N, CA, C and O atoms as CSV, one atom per row, in Angstrom:
chain,resi,resn,atom,element,x,y,z
A,1,MET,N,N,7.927,56.341,-57.919
A,1,MET,CA,C,8.233,57.117,-56.774
A,1,MET,C,C,7.327,56.718,-55.606
A,1,MET,O,O,7.771,56.633,-54.461
A,2,LYS,N,N,6.101,56.486,-55.905
A,2,LYS,CA,C,5.205,56.038,-54.852
A,2,LYS,C,C,5.684,54.714,-54.272
A,2,LYS,O,O,5.612,54.456,-53.071
A,3,ARG,N,N,6.166,53.910,-55.172
A,3,ARG,CA,C,6.648,52.619,-54.690
A,3,ARG,C,C,7.849,52.790,-53.798
A,3,ARG,O,O,7.960,52.088,-52.793
A,4,THR,N,N,8.719,53.656,-54.104
A,4,THR,CA,C,9.901,53.884,-53.306
A,4,THR,C,C,9.511,54.450,-51.968
A,4,THR,O,O,10.061,54.069,-50.935
A,5,LEU,N,N,8.551,55.371,-51.985
A,5,LEU,CA,C,8.105,55.981,-50.738
A,5,LEU,C,C,7.444,54.933,-49.824
A,5,LEU,O,O,7.668,54.939,-48.613
A,6,VAL,N,N,6.653,54.060,-50.388
A,6,VAL,CA,C,5.984,53.015,-49.606
A,6,VAL,C,C,7.032,52.037,-49.071
A,6,VAL,O,O,6.946,51.567,-47.936
A,7,LEU,N,N,8.016,51.746,-49.911
A,7,LEU,CA,C,9.058,50.823,-49.490
A,7,LEU,C,C,9.888,51.416,-48.356
A,7,LEU,O,O,10.268,50.698,-47.432
A,8,CYS,N,N,10.166,52.676,-48.412
A,8,CYS,CA,C,10.913,53.337,-47.331
A,8,CYS,C,C,10.097,53.362,-46.054
A,8,CYS,O,O,10.647,53.167,-44.970
A,9,ALA,N,N,8.816,53.596,-46.156
A,9,ALA,CA,C,7.954,53.631,-44.969
A,9,ALA,C,C,7.909,52.259,-44.314
A,9,ALA,O,O,7.944,52.141,-43.089
A,10,LEU,N,N,7.832,51.246,-45.124
A,10,LEU,CA,C,7.808,49.886,-44.575
A,10,LEU,C,C,9.123,49.538,-43.896
A,10,LEU,O,O,9.130,48.931,-42.825
A,11,LEU,N,N,10.227,49.917,-44.509
A,11,LEU,CA,C,11.521,49.632,-43.901
A,11,LEU,C,C,11.715,50.412,-42.612
A,11,LEU,O,O,12.290,49.888,-41.658
A,12,ALA,N,N,11.257,51.632,-42.565
A,12,ALA,CA,C,11.371,52.433,-41.345
A,12,ALA,C,C,10.511,51.829,-40.240
A,12,ALA,O,O,10.933,51.777,-39.085
A,13,GLY,N,N,9.322,51.377,-40.583
A,13,GLY,CA,C,8.435,50.751,-39.591
A,13,GLY,C,C,9.037,49.467,-39.047
A,13,GLY,O,O,8.926,49.163,-37.859
A,14,ALA,N,N,9.682,48.715,-39.944
A,14,ALA,CA,C,10.316,47.466,-39.505
A,14,ALA,C,C,11.482,47.751,-38.581
A,14,ALA,O,O,11.695,47.020,-37.614
A,15,ALA,N,N,12.236,48.793,-38.856
A,15,ALA,CA,C,13.371,49.148,-38.012
A,15,ALA,C,C,12.901,49.580,-36.640
A,15,ALA,O,O,13.518,49.218,-35.638
A,16,LEU,N,N,11.807,50.358,-36.567
A,16,LEU,CA,C,11.270,50.791,-35.276
A,16,LEU,C,C,10.737,49.597,-34.480
A,16,LEU,O,O,10.895,49.531,-33.261
A,17,THR,N,N,10.106,48.657,-35.186
A,17,THR,CA,C,9.560,47.479,-34.505
A,17,THR,C,C,10.688,46.638,-33.927
A,17,THR,O,O,10.553,46.117,-32.820
A,18,ALA,N,N,11.776,46.494,-34.634
A,18,ALA,CA,C,12.907,45.694,-34.168
A,18,ALA,C,C,13.520,46.307,-32.914
A,18,ALA,O,O,13.970,45.569,-32.038
A,19,GLN,N,N,13.550,47.632,-32.802
A,19,GLN,CA,C,14.127,48.291,-31.633
A,19,GLN,C,C,13.167,48.247,-30.438
A,19,GLN,O,O,13.625,48.348,-29.300
A,20,ALA,N,N,11.876,48.103,-30.650
A,20,ALA,CA,C,10.889,48.159,-29.579
A,20,ALA,C,C,10.571,46.785,-28.995
A,20,ALA,O,O,9.682,46.698,-28.148
A,21,GLN,N,N,11.238,45.720,-29.394
A,21,GLN,CA,C,10.940,44.378,-28.870
A,21,GLN,C,C,11.311,44.301,-27.393
A,21,GLN,O,O,12.323,44.865,-26.976
A,22,PRO,N,N,10.492,43.600,-26.597
A,22,PRO,CA,C,10.808,43.457,-25.170
A,22,PRO,C,C,12.047,42.586,-24.995
A,22,PRO,O,O,12.447,41.896,-25.932
A,23,PRO,N,N,12.661,42.603,-23.810
A,23,PRO,CA,C,13.858,41.794,-23.575
A,23,PRO,C,C,13.506,40.302,-23.648
A,23,PRO,O,O,12.350,39.924,-23.463
A,24,GLN,N,N,14.500,39.466,-23.916
A,24,GLN,CA,C,14.316,38.013,-24.031
A,24,GLN,C,C,13.838,37.451,-22.684
A,24,GLN,O,O,14.259,37.921,-21.627
A,25,LEU,N,N,12.955,36.443,-22.731
A,25,LEU,CA,C,12.448,35.807,-21.520
A,25,LEU,C,C,13.457,34.840,-20.898
A,25,LEU,O,O,13.399,34.565,-19.699
A,26,GLY,N,N,14.354,34.342,-21.689
A,26,GLY,CA,C,15.312,33.373,-21.151
A,26,GLY,C,C,14.717,31.967,-21.194
A,26,GLY,O,O,13.867,31.672,-22.033
A,27,ARG,N,N,15.149,31.142,-20.326
A,27,ARG,CA,C,14.687,29.748,-20.301
A,27,ARG,C,C,13.234,29.702,-19.842
A,27,ARG,O,O,12.889,30.261,-18.801
A,28,LEU,N,N,12.377,29.029,-20.626
A,28,LEU,CA,C,10.961,28.931,-20.290
A,28,LEU,C,C,10.684,27.745,-19.374
A,28,LEU,O,O,9.711,27.774,-18.619
A,29,PHE,N,N,11.510,26.705,-19.419
A,29,PHE,CA,C,11.291,25.525,-18.612
A,29,PHE,C,C,12.394,25.408,-17.573
A,29,PHE,O,O,13.483,25.959,-17.732
A,30,LEU,N,N,12.090,24.679,-16.505
A,30,LEU,CA,C,13.051,24.517,-15.416
A,30,LEU,C,C,14.110,23.480,-15.774
A,30,LEU,O,O,13.884,22.595,-16.598
A,31,SER,N,N,15.242,23.608,-15.150
A,31,SER,CA,C,16.291,22.606,-15.327
A,31,SER,C,C,15.850,21.326,-14.598
A,31,SER,O,O,14.957,21.394,-13.753
A,32,PRO,N,N,16.443,20.173,-14.895
A,32,PRO,CA,C,16.064,18.934,-14.200
A,32,PRO,C,C,16.249,19.024,-12.686
A,32,PRO,O,O,15.459,18.451,-11.936
A,33,GLU,N,N,17.281,19.735,-12.226
A,33,GLU,CA,C,17.507,19.876,-10.786
A,33,GLU,C,C,16.403,20.707,-10.141
A,33,GLU,O,O,15.922,20.378,-9.056
A,34,GLN,N,N,16.002,21.793,-10.819
A,34,GLN,CA,C,14.936,22.636,-10.278
A,34,GLN,C,C,13.607,21.871,-10.275
A,34,GLN,O,O,12.814,22.008,-9.344
A,35,ARG,N,N,13.369,21.080,-11.302
A,35,ARG,CA,C,12.131,20.295,-11.383
A,35,ARG,C,C,12.090,19.268,-10.256
A,35,ARG,O,O,11.045,19.063,-9.637
A,36,ALA,N,N,13.214,18.628,-9.992
A,36,ALA,CA,C,13.280,17.632,-8.909
A,36,ALA,C,C,13.049,18.302,-7.564
A,36,ALA,O,O,12.398,17.732,-6.689
A,37,GLN,N,N,13.575,19.503,-7.394
A,37,GLN,CA,C,13.383,20.229,-6.134
A,37,GLN,C,C,11.915,20.584,-5.955
A,37,GLN,O,O,11.377,20.438,-4.858
A,38,LEU,N,N,11.258,21.048,-7.014
A,38,LEU,CA,C,9.829,21.370,-6.920
A,38,LEU,C,C,9.001,20.115,-6.646
A,38,LEU,O,O,8.065,20.154,-5.847
A,39,ASP,N,N,9.339,19.002,-7.301
A,39,ASP,CA,C,8.613,17.754,-7.059
A,39,ASP,C,C,8.792,17.286,-5.621
A,39,ASP,O,O,7.847,16.789,-5.009
A,40,ALA,N,N,10.004,17.441,-5.073
A,40,ALA,CA,C,10.250,17.032,-3.692
A,40,ALA,C,C,9.440,17.888,-2.721
A,40,ALA,O,O,8.937,17.383,-1.718
A,41,GLN,N,N,9.312,19.169,-3.013
A,41,GLN,CA,C,8.511,20.050,-2.156
A,41,GLN,C,C,7.029,19.701,-2.277
A,41,GLN,O,O,6.287,19.766,-1.297
A,42,ARG,N,N,6.612,19.337,-3.461
A,42,ARG,CA,C,5.203,19.058,-3.704
A,42,ARG,C,C,4.791,17.685,-3.213
A,42,ARG,O,O,3.745,17.549,-2.577
A,43,TYR,N,N,5.597,16.650,-3.497
A,43,TYR,CA,C,5.202,15.269,-3.209
A,43,TYR,C,C,6.038,14.596,-2.140
A,43,TYR,O,O,5.763,13.443,-1.807
A,44,GLY,N,N,7.008,15.229,-1.603
A,44,GLY,CA,C,7.909,14.597,-0.648
A,44,GLY,C,C,9.103,14.036,-1.379
A,44,GLY,O,O,9.155,14.098,-2.608
A,45,PRO,N,N,10.074,13.484,-0.655
A,45,PRO,CA,C,11.278,12.955,-1.319
A,45,PRO,C,C,10.906,11.777,-2.209
A,45,PRO,O,O,9.940,11.069,-1.926
A,46,PRO,N,N,11.657,11.562,-3.275
A,46,PRO,CA,C,11.348,10.455,-4.180
A,46,PRO,C,C,11.564,9.113,-3.485
A,46,PRO,O,O,12.419,8.971,-2.610
A,47,ALA,N,N,10.760,8.134,-3.902
A,47,ALA,CA,C,10.888,6.787,-3.346
A,47,ALA,C,C,12.186,6.165,-3.842
A,47,ALA,O,O,12.620,6.453,-4.958
A,48,PRO,N,N,12.814,5.312,-3.026
A,48,PRO,CA,C,14.048,4.682,-3.474
A,48,PRO,C,C,13.764,3.757,-4.655
A,48,PRO,O,O,12.696,3.153,-4.752
A,49,ASP,N,N,14.728,3.666,-5.530
A,49,ASP,CA,C,14.604,2.824,-6.714
A,49,ASP,C,C,14.677,1.364,-6.283
A,49,ASP,O,O,15.674,0.957,-5.686
A,50,PRO,N,N,13.636,0.552,-6.572
A,50,PRO,CA,C,13.666,-0.843,-6.124
A,50,PRO,C,C,14.814,-1.634,-6.736
A,50,PRO,O,O,15.271,-2.615,-6.150
A,51,ALA,N,N,15.284,-1.218,-7.907
A,51,ALA,CA,C,16.399,-1.937,-8.520
A,51,ALA,C,C,17.683,-1.722,-7.724
A,51,ALA,O,O,18.570,-2.576,-7.736
A,52,LEU,N,N,17.789,-0.587,-7.032
A,52,LEU,CA,C,18.991,-0.289,-6.255
A,52,LEU,C,C,18.892,-0.783,-4.818
A,52,LEU,O,O,19.906,-0.866,-4.124
A,53,ALA,N,N,17.683,-1.112,-4.359
A,53,ALA,CA,C,17.497,-1.541,-2.973
A,53,ALA,C,C,18.088,-2.931,-2.774
A,53,ALA,O,O,18.135,-3.744,-3.697
A,54,ALA,N,N,18.531,-3.179,-1.567
A,54,ALA,CA,C,19.103,-4.486,-1.242
A,54,ALA,C,C,17.991,-5.522,-1.241
A,54,ALA,O,O,16.883,-5.225,-0.794
A,55,PRO,N,N,18.254,-6.726,-1.727
A,55,PRO,CA,C,17.206,-7.753,-1.711
A,55,PRO,C,C,16.871,-8.116,-0.270
A,55,PRO,O,O,17.741,-8.094,0.601
A,56,PRO,N,N,15.604,-8.453,-0.023
A,56,PRO,CA,C,15.236,-8.807,1.348
A,56,PRO,C,C,15.958,-10.073,1.785
A,56,PRO,O,O,16.200,-10.980,0.988
A,57,SER,N,N,16.292,-10.112,3.056
A,57,SER,CA,C,16.997,-11.279,3.571
A,57,SER,C,C,16.020,-12.450,3.657
A,57,SER,O,O,14.832,-12.245,3.906
A,58,PRO,N,N,16.504,-13.662,3.457
A,58,PRO,CA,C,15.603,-14.818,3.521
A,58,PRO,C,C,15.101,-14.989,4.953
A,58,PRO,O,O,15.793,-14.638,5.909
A,59,PRO,N,N,13.902,-15.527,5.089
A,59,PRO,CA,C,13.373,-15.708,6.446
A,59,PRO,C,C,14.224,-16.709,7.213
A,59,PRO,O,O,14.800,-17.623,6.622
A,60,PRO,N,N,14.303,-16.541,8.520
A,60,PRO,CA,C,15.118,-17.474,9.306
A,60,PRO,C,C,14.483,-18.870,9.272
A,60,PRO,O,O,13.267,-18.995,9.131
A,61,PRO,N,N,15.299,-19.906,9.399
A,61,PRO,CA,C,14.732,-21.257,9.386
A,61,PRO,C,C,13.849,-21.451,10.611
A,61,PRO,O,O,14.086,-20.843,11.655
A,62,PRO,N,N,12.835,-22.295,10.484
A,62,PRO,CA,C,11.963,-22.523,11.645
A,62,PRO,C,C,12.759,-23.182,12.766
A,62,PRO,O,O,13.705,-23.927,12.509
A,63,PRO,N,N,12.375,-22.907,14.008
A,63,PRO,CA,C,13.091,-23.528,15.123
A,63,PRO,C,C,12.884,-25.039,15.094
A,63,PRO,O,O,11.837,-25.516,14.657
A,64,PRO,N,N,13.874,-25.787,15.557
A,64,PRO,CA,C,13.715,-27.245,15.551
A,64,PRO,C,C,12.602,-27.662,16.504
A,64,PRO,O,O,12.314,-26.987,17.493
A,65,ALA,N,N,11.999,-28.772,16.181
A,65,ALA,CA,C,10.933,-29.297,17.042
A,65,ALA,C,C,11.524,-29.644,18.408
A,65,ALA,O,O,12.685,-30.042,18.503
A,66,PRO,N,N,10.734,-29.495,19.448
A,66,PRO,CA,C,11.257,-29.811,20.783
A,66,PRO,C,C,11.452,-31.330,20.927
A,66,PRO,O,O,10.804,-32.113,20.233
A,67,PRO,N,N,12.338,-31.727,21.819
A,67,PRO,CA,C,12.532,-33.157,22.048
A,67,PRO,C,C,11.241,-33.818,22.548
A,67,PRO,O,O,10.414,-33.186,23.204
A,68,VAL,N,N,11.098,-35.088,22.222
A,68,VAL,CA,C,9.944,-35.879,22.676
A,68,VAL,C,C,10.464,-36.880,23.692
A,68,VAL,O,O,11.343,-37.689,23.396
A,69,GLU,N,N,9.911,-36.813,24.884
A,69,GLU,CA,C,10.327,-37.725,25.948
A,69,GLU,C,C,9.157,-38.621,26.321
A,69,GLU,O,O,8.055,-38.140,26.584
A,70,LEU,N,N,9.406,-39.934,26.342
A,70,LEU,CA,C,8.388,-40.891,26.765
A,70,LEU,C,C,8.553,-41.098,28.265
A,70,LEU,O,O,9.532,-41.687,28.722
A,71,ASN,N,N,7.574,-40.602,29.024
A,71,ASN,CA,C,7.661,-40.678,30.481
A,71,ASN,C,C,7.035,-41.952,31.046
A,71,ASN,O,O,7.427,-42.399,32.124
A,72,GLY,N,N,6.073,-42.543,30.343
A,72,GLY,CA,C,5.470,-43.765,30.850
A,72,GLY,C,C,4.311,-44.223,29.985
A,72,GLY,O,O,3.750,-43.461,29.197
A,73,VAL,N,N,3.967,-45.507,30.158
A,73,VAL,CA,C,2.856,-46.119,29.434
A,73,VAL,C,C,2.075,-46.951,30.437
A,73,VAL,O,O,2.656,-47.737,31.186
A,74,VAL,N,N,0.756,-46.780,30.453
A,74,VAL,CA,C,-0.107,-47.590,31.316
A,74,VAL,C,C,-1.170,-48.219,30.429
A,74,VAL,O,O,-1.897,-47.527,29.716
A,75,GLN,N,N,-1.248,-49.566,30.488
A,75,GLN,CA,C,-2.275,-50.264,29.728
A,75,GLN,C,C,-3.231,-50.911,30.721
A,75,GLN,O,O,-2.823,-51.737,31.538
A,76,ARG,N,N,-4.485,-50.541,30.649
A,76,ARG,CA,C,-5.495,-51.059,31.571
A,76,ARG,C,C,-5.972,-52.440,31.121
A,76,ARG,O,O,-5.764,-52.845,29.977
A,77,SER,N,N,-6.599,-53.134,32.024
A,77,SER,CA,C,-7.126,-54.463,31.689
A,77,SER,C,C,-8.236,-54.367,30.647
A,77,SER,O,O,-8.518,-55.333,29.937
A,78,SER,N,N,-8.859,-53.204,30.561
A,78,SER,CA,C,-9.903,-53.009,29.543
A,78,SER,C,C,-9.304,-52.845,28.144
A,78,SER,O,O,-10.028,-52.858,27.148
A,79,GLY,N,N,-7.972,-52.690,28.075
A,79,GLY,CA,C,-7.314,-52.513,26.787
A,79,GLY,C,C,-6.984,-51.064,26.461
A,79,GLY,O,O,-6.209,-50.786,25.546
A,80,ARG,N,N,-7.576,-50.141,27.216
A,80,ARG,CA,C,-7.276,-48.722,26.980
A,80,ARG,C,C,-5.881,-48.408,27.486
A,80,ARG,O,O,-5.419,-48.975,28.476
A,81,THR,N,N,-5.216,-47.494,26.788
A,81,THR,CA,C,-3.830,-47.156,27.122
A,81,THR,C,C,-3.703,-45.654,27.326
A,81,THR,O,O,-4.316,-44.865,26.608
A,82,THR,N,N,-2.897,-45.267,28.318
A,82,THR,CA,C,-2.532,-43.869,28.534
A,82,THR,C,C,-1.020,-43.781,28.418
A,82,THR,O,O,-0.287,-44.565,29.022
A,83,VAL,N,N,-0.570,-42.819,27.634
A,83,VAL,CA,C,0.852,-42.617,27.396
A,83,VAL,C,C,1.206,-41.217,27.862
A,83,VAL,O,O,0.460,-40.269,27.614
A,84,TRP,N,N,2.354,-41.081,28.543
A,84,TRP,CA,C,2.829,-39.761,28.955
A,84,TRP,C,C,3.998,-39.361,28.065
A,84,TRP,O,O,5.059,-39.985,28.081
A,85,LEU,N,N,3.773,-38.294,27.283
A,85,LEU,CA,C,4.823,-37.714,26.441
A,85,LEU,C,C,5.089,-36.306,26.936
A,85,LEU,O,O,4.167,-35.497,27.041
A,86,ASN,N,N,6.332,-36.012,27.238
A,86,ASN,CA,C,6.714,-34.679,27.725
A,86,ASN,C,C,5.856,-34.257,28.917
A,86,ASN,O,O,5.400,-33.117,29.000
A,87,GLN,N,N,5.647,-35.200,29.836
A,87,GLN,CA,C,4.911,-34.975,31.085
A,87,GLN,C,C,3.425,-34.680,30.861
A,87,GLN,O,O,2.765,-34.157,31.760
A,88,GLU,N,N,2.886,-35.006,29.682
A,88,GLU,CA,C,1.454,-34.795,29.415
A,88,GLU,C,C,0.822,-36.126,29.034
A,88,GLU,O,O,1.355,-36.873,28.213
A,89,ALA,N,N,-0.327,-36.407,29.646
A,89,ALA,CA,C,-1.030,-37.657,29.364
A,89,ALA,C,C,-1.662,-37.588,27.984
A,89,ALA,O,O,-2.298,-36.596,27.627
A,90,GLN,N,N,-1.478,-38.656,27.211
A,90,GLN,CA,C,-2.067,-38.786,25.884
A,90,GLN,C,C,-2.993,-39.992,25.948
A,90,GLN,O,O,-2.532,-41.130,26.026
A,91,ASN,N,N,-4.286,-39.747,25.914
A,91,ASN,CA,C,-5.254,-40.840,25.983
A,91,ASN,C,C,-5.589,-41.332,24.580
A,91,ASN,O,O,-5.404,-40.618,23.594
A,92,GLU,N,N,-6.086,-42.566,24.510
A,92,GLU,CA,C,-6.450,-43.142,23.216
A,92,GLU,C,C,-7.581,-42.337,22.604
A,92,GLU,O,O,-8.288,-41.670,23.360
A,93,PRO,N,N,-7.807,-42.343,21.314
A,93,PRO,CA,C,-7.042,-43.072,20.314
A,93,PRO,C,C,-5.767,-42.313,19.941
A,93,PRO,O,O,-5.756,-41.083,19.894
A,94,HIS,N,N,-4.712,-43.051,19.680
A,94,HIS,CA,C,-3.423,-42.472,19.289
A,94,HIS,C,C,-3.246,-42.701,17.797
A,94,HIS,O,O,-3.053,-43.838,17.364
A,95,ASN,N,N,-3.309,-41.643,17.009
A,95,ASN,CA,C,-3.102,-41.822,15.577
A,95,ASN,C,C,-1.619,-41.815,15.236
A,95,ASN,O,O,-1.243,-42.183,14.123
A,96,HIS,N,N,-0.772,-41.402,16.172
A,96,HIS,CA,C,0.659,-41.382,15.910
A,96,HIS,C,C,1.420,-42.343,16.823
A,96,HIS,O,O,2.649,-42.404,16.774
A,97,LEU,N,N,0.697,-43.089,17.652
A,97,LEU,CA,C,1.337,-44.018,18.575
A,97,LEU,C,C,0.863,-45.437,18.285
A,97,LEU,O,O,-0.291,-45.647,17.911
A,98,ALA,N,N,1.737,-46.391,18.453
A,98,ALA,CA,C,1.365,-47.802,18.325
A,98,ALA,C,C,2.145,-48.584,19.372
A,98,ALA,O,O,3.289,-48.258,19.692
A,99,ARG,N,N,1.505,-49.620,19.897
A,99,ARG,CA,C,2.195,-50.426,20.903
A,99,ARG,C,C,3.245,-51.288,20.233
A,99,ARG,O,O,2.974,-51.945,19.228
A,100,GLY,N,N,4.421,-51.283,20.781
A,100,GLY,CA,C,5.492,-52.131,20.273
A,100,GLY,C,C,5.652,-53.315,21.195
A,100,GLY,O,O,4.665,-53.897,21.647
A,101,GLN,N,N,6.873,-53.671,21.473
A,101,GLN,CA,C,7.162,-54.740,22.414
A,101,GLN,C,C,6.671,-54.297,23.788
A,101,GLN,O,O,6.494,-53.099,24.011
A,102,PRO,N,N,6.448,-55.215,24.703
A,102,PRO,CA,C,5.989,-54.815,26.031
A,102,PRO,C,C,6.927,-53.785,26.656
A,102,PRO,O,O,8.142,-53.976,26.705
A,103,GLY,N,N,6.345,-52.709,27.124
A,103,GLY,CA,C,7.124,-51.643,27.754
A,103,GLY,C,C,7.733,-50.668,26.760
A,103,GLY,O,O,8.482,-49.780,27.165
A,104,THR,N,N,7.441,-50.800,25.485
A,104,THR,CA,C,7.966,-49.862,24.488
A,104,THR,C,C,6.810,-49.249,23.708
A,104,THR,O,O,5.667,-49.700,23.781
A,105,LEU,N,N,7.142,-48.230,22.978
A,105,LEU,CA,C,6.134,-47.525,22.199
A,105,LEU,C,C,6.729,-47.178,20.843
A,105,LEU,O,O,7.853,-46.684,20.762
A,106,THR,N,N,5.975,-47.434,19.777
A,106,THR,CA,C,6.406,-47.045,18.442
A,106,THR,C,C,5.760,-45.699,18.149
A,106,THR,O,O,4.537,-45.560,18.182
A,107,LEU,N,N,6.593,-44.718,17.864
A,107,LEU,CA,C,6.123,-43.349,17.633
A,107,LEU,C,C,6.322,-43.012,16.162
A,107,LEU,O,O,7.441,-43.081,15.652
A,108,ARG,N,N,5.246,-42.649,15.482
A,108,ARG,CA,C,5.331,-42.235,14.079
A,108,ARG,C,C,5.347,-40.709,14.037
A,108,ARG,O,O,4.411,-40.054,14.497
A,109,LEU,N,N,6.420,-40.154,13.482
A,109,LEU,CA,C,6.572,-38.702,13.395
A,109,LEU,C,C,5.839,-38.163,12.170
A,109,LEU,O,O,5.445,-38.921,11.283
A,110,SER,N,N,5.663,-36.860,12.134
A,110,SER,CA,C,4.939,-36.233,11.020
A,110,SER,C,C,5.677,-36.400,9.696
A,110,SER,O,O,5.048,-36.350,8.639
A,111,ASN,N,N,7.004,-36.598,9.725
A,111,ASN,CA,C,7.763,-36.782,8.482
A,111,ASN,C,C,7.758,-38.236,8.021
A,111,ASN,O,O,8.403,-38.569,7.026
A,112,GLY,N,N,7.030,-39.119,8.740
A,112,GLY,CA,C,6.930,-40.522,8.351
A,112,GLY,C,C,7.920,-41.418,9.054
A,112,GLY,O,O,7.818,-42.641,8.953
A,113,GLN,N,N,8.881,-40.844,9.767
A,113,GLN,CA,C,9.892,-41.634,10.474
A,113,GLN,C,C,9.231,-42.371,11.637
A,113,GLN,O,O,8.338,-41.837,12.296
A,114,VAL,N,N,9.683,-43.612,11.883
A,114,VAL,CA,C,9.151,-44.445,12.962
A,114,VAL,C,C,10.245,-44.637,14.009
A,114,VAL,O,O,11.373,-45.005,13.682
A,115,LEU,N,N,9.899,-44.382,15.271
A,115,LEU,CA,C,10.846,-44.523,16.379
A,115,LEU,C,C,10.319,-45.547,17.373
A,115,LEU,O,O,9.110,-45.665,17.575
A,116,LEU,N,N,11.226,-46.279,17.986
A,116,LEU,CA,C,10.879,-47.197,19.063
A,116,LEU,C,C,11.447,-46.602,20.340
A,116,LEU,O,O,12.664,-46.527,20.505
A,117,LEU,N,N,10.566,-46.174,21.251
A,117,LEU,CA,C,10.998,-45.548,22.502
A,117,LEU,C,C,10.572,-46.393,23.685
A,117,LEU,O,O,9.507,-47.010,23.690
A,118,LYS,N,N,11.440,-46.402,24.692
A,118,LYS,CA,C,11.122,-47.030,25.972
A,118,LYS,C,C,10.884,-45.907,26.972
A,118,LYS,O,O,11.409,-44.809,26.788
A,119,PRO,N,N,10.112,-46.149,28.023
A,119,PRO,CA,C,9.931,-45.098,29.032
A,119,PRO,C,C,11.282,-44.649,29.557
A,119,PRO,O,O,12.156,-45.463,29.855
A,120,GLY,N,N,11.434,-43.329,29.665
A,120,GLY,CA,C,12.678,-42.737,30.133
A,120,GLY,C,C,13.614,-42.363,28.995
A,120,GLY,O,O,14.717,-41.882,29.253
A,121,GLN,N,N,13.214,-42.567,27.751
A,121,GLN,CA,C,14.045,-42.182,26.616
A,121,GLN,C,C,13.506,-40.906,25.986
A,121,GLN,O,O,12.322,-40.581,26.076
A,122,ARG,N,N,14.422,-40.205,25.353
A,122,ARG,CA,C,14.078,-38.929,24.708
A,122,ARG,C,C,14.601,-38.947,23.275
A,122,ARG,O,O,15.729,-39.363,23.010
A,123,TYR,N,N,13.738,-38.477,22.346
A,123,TYR,CA,C,14.149,-38.321,20.950
A,123,TYR,C,C,14.344,-36.833,20.691
A,123,TYR,O,O,13.456,-36.021,20.953
A,124,ASP,N,N,15.538,-36.483,20.163
A,124,ASP,CA,C,15.860,-35.087,19.841
A,124,ASP,C,C,15.825,-34.923,18.320
A,124,ASP,O,O,16.723,-35.420,17.640
A,125,PRO,N,N,14.808,-34.236,17.760
A,125,PRO,CA,C,14.709,-34.073,16.301
A,125,PRO,C,C,15.855,-33.269,15.709
A,125,PRO,O,O,16.202,-33.464,14.544
A,126,ALA,N,N,16.454,-32.363,16.489
A,126,ALA,CA,C,17.558,-31.545,15.974
A,126,ALA,C,C,18.746,-32.419,15.617
A,126,ALA,O,O,19.377,-32.204,14.583
A,127,SER,N,N,19.064,-33.404,16.455
A,127,SER,CA,C,20.208,-34.265,16.197
A,127,SER,C,C,19.806,-35.629,15.641
A,127,SER,O,O,20.643,-36.359,15.110
A,128,GLY,N,N,18.509,-35.974,15.764
A,128,GLY,CA,C,18.028,-37.260,15.260
A,128,GLY,C,C,18.460,-38.430,16.119
A,128,GLY,O,O,18.552,-39.557,15.631
A,129,THR,N,N,18.732,-38.174,17.416
A,129,THR,CA,C,19.213,-39.236,18.290
A,129,THR,C,C,18.203,-39.566,19.387
A,129,THR,O,O,17.395,-38.727,19.785
A,130,VAL,N,N,18.270,-40.800,19.863
A,130,VAL,CA,C,17.473,-41.254,21.005
A,130,VAL,C,C,18.450,-41.426,22.153
A,130,VAL,O,O,19.444,-42.141,22.027
A,131,THR,N,N,18.167,-40.769,23.281
A,131,THR,CA,C,19.038,-40.853,24.456
A,131,THR,C,C,18.194,-41.145,25.683
A,131,THR,O,O,16.969,-41.024,25.661
A,132,GLU,N,N,18.872,-41.529,26.749
A,132,GLU,CA,C,18.187,-41.703,28.036
A,132,GLU,C,C,17.915,-40.320,28.599
A,132,GLU,O,O,18.800,-39.464,28.622
A,133,ALA,N,N,16.674,-40.102,29.058
A,133,ALA,CA,C,16.302,-38.801,29.606
A,133,ALA,C,C,17.012,-38.609,30.941
A,133,ALA,O,O,17.185,-39.568,31.693
A,134,PRO,N,N,17.424,-37.379,31.239
A,134,PRO,CA,C,18.071,-37.141,32.530
A,134,PRO,C,C,17.051,-37.340,33.661
A,134,PRO,O,O,15.860,-37.076,33.490
A,135,PRO,N,N,17.540,-37.812,34.826
A,135,PRO,CA,C,16.603,-38.060,35.950
A,135,PRO,C,C,15.999,-36.802,36.504
A,135,PRO,O,O,15.202,-36.860,37.441
């Protein structure tokens, strides 16, 4: 009988405890959308995904070298030479210039190409042609 009485008391206590539980808390963690909203408020908008970003455009090609015009050559009796290229005097020593036939000049370009120019001629690197310079 004591056992029955103790068992009834325990069952009654359990029933009262079950009725006295507080209401359910619901979701303890935020949804992914709510988390993203909180992160945006805290850290600013998310950075764009580099995999989705457009690849950078290739750099533009370098501009073509300007034309080279031989305006004149003066050779002194002392052997020193002054050459006018693009209206600018070039005094010796010329590491890219060499005397050719009388009145001509052999011009060595940075790419290794060798040109024979006469005064009044122009070399255009864009087209690779030698023409008479306009007056």
